[in-house]
N, C-alpha and C positions, 0 to 999 in steps of 0.2 A: 954232417953238413946241414946248415940251416935251410929252411924252405926258400927263403929269399935268395940265398946264394945259388941254390939249384935253379931257380927261375932265371937268375942272371945268366947262368951258363947256357940254359936252353935258349934264352933270347939272343945270346951271342951267336949260337948256331942258326937260329932263325934269320938273323941279319945276314949271315954268311950266304944263306940261300935266297937273299933278296926279299925276305918277308918283313913284316912289321912287328916290332916287339909287342908283347902282350902282358897284361896284368894277371894276377891270380884268379880274378873272377871272370876273365875273358875265356872264350872257347878257343881251342887250338886253331880252328878254322878262321878265327878272327885275324890270324897272322897274315892272311892273304897268300899263303903258299898254295901252289897247285898240288895235285895228287903225288907227283914224283917228289916234290919238296917235302911233303908230309912224311913220305916213306923214308927219305934221307934223314929227316930230323928224328924220327923214331929209332932208326938204326944208330944214329949218333948218340941218342939218349941211352940206348942199351950199352954202348961203349963207355959213356961218361959215368953211368950209374949201374955197374954190373950187378946182376942179381946173385943172391946166395941162397942156398937151400932149395926149398920147393918153389921158389918164386921165379925160376928161369922161364923165359918166354912171357914175362908179365905184361909186355906191351902188345902181344900178338892178338889179344881179344878185346881191344878197347873199342868203344863206340866213337870213332873219330869225329863225326859231325856234331856230337853232343857233349863230348868230354870237356870239362873246364880245366884250366891250367892248375887250379888248386887240387883237383882230383888226380891229374896226371903227375904232379909233383909228389902228391901223397903216395901214389903207387910206386914211383921211383924210390922214394925215401924208405918205404916199407920193404921193398924188394932188396935194396942195397944194404939195409941195416939188420935184417933178420939173420939170426945165427943159422949156420948149416945144420942139417939134421945129424943127430948122434949116430955113430956107426957101431 
């Protein structure tokens, strides 16, 4: 999935929580979501872009006040496209 498609899906979830859509260079907090809204969005993102391999829990240690959407989309993309570890 392309980065812009991922951002579009995230923005749809943000709108659903009564937030303001954001651009790649905006911070997540620019969406105007309250703390519960941010938690809901992060949980939805983990469902929309499930992690594979060692990247499970990839959204649990982000710096919410400072992360840009470009960084967040990058984390989602990396986590959901990385191959699982060999067994």
